[in-house]
N, C-alpha and C positions, 0 to 999 in steps of 0.2 A: 504494500500500500504506500502510495506516495504522500508526502506531506503537502497538504493544501493550506495555504496561509489564511484562507477565509473560513476554514473548518475549525470551529471552537468546541466540537463535541468530544474530540479525542484529546483529553487534557494531558496525557503522557507525552504527546508530541510537542507540547508547549510548556513543559515543566520549567524550562530556563527563562521563559518570557514572563516578565513582571508586568502586571496590569494593576493600576491604582483603583481603589474604591470597591464598592459592592458590585457584584455582577448584575447585569440587567435581568429582571424577573419578568418583564413584559416587553414584547418586541415593538410596541407602539410608542411614539413620542408622548411626553407628558400632557400636552394640550389635547391630544386625541383621547388619552386615558380619562381626562377630566370630563370631556364631552360625553363619553360612553357612560361613565359613572353617574353623571347628572341625569342622563336619559333613563338609566336603570332605576335611579331613585324616584323619578317622576312616575315611571310605570308601577313601581311598588306602591307609591302613594295612591295612585288611581285604583289599583287592585284592592287596596284597603278602604276605598270609598272616600278618600281625602281630596279636597280641592285646594288649589293654590290661590292665595290672596296676597297681593303685594301692596305695600304702602310705604310712604316716606314720612319720617318723623324727625323732629329736631334732635340734636345731640343730647340735650338735657333729658328729654323723654326717653330716649334710647338708654341712657345711663340709668335712669330711674327704673325702667323695666328690667334691666339686667340685675340691678341690686335686689329688687323685689323677688325676682325669680330665684336668685341664688339664696336669699333668705328663706324662701319657701321650699327650697330643694327640688325645684322643677325647672323645666326648660323655659326659655323665653316664649316660644310658640305656645306651650301649654298655658302659660300665664295669660297671654293675649286671648287665647280661646276661652279661658275661664271668665275674663273680664267681659268679652263679647257675649257669652252665654248669660251672664248676670244682667247685662243691659237689655238683651232681647227678651228675657223672661219677665221683665218688670211690668 
């Protein structure tokens, strides 16, 4: 068998070659991985019956929501959902 420089599956042929860092565990570039992961997350949410709502808030409100969520030991989205449920059920 000849040594092929692009072949990375036969480690014994490259024992003397030093490569830095962690080996790649995914063949796709990071930006494509993020897109795929986000698409999968949206599909999981849809399968669980969840709908997306996006809103923009001030930094002060954002910080207050984060603090309240951390104090209640729940996620920010869960806190916002609780607040909206209370308001709708009034």
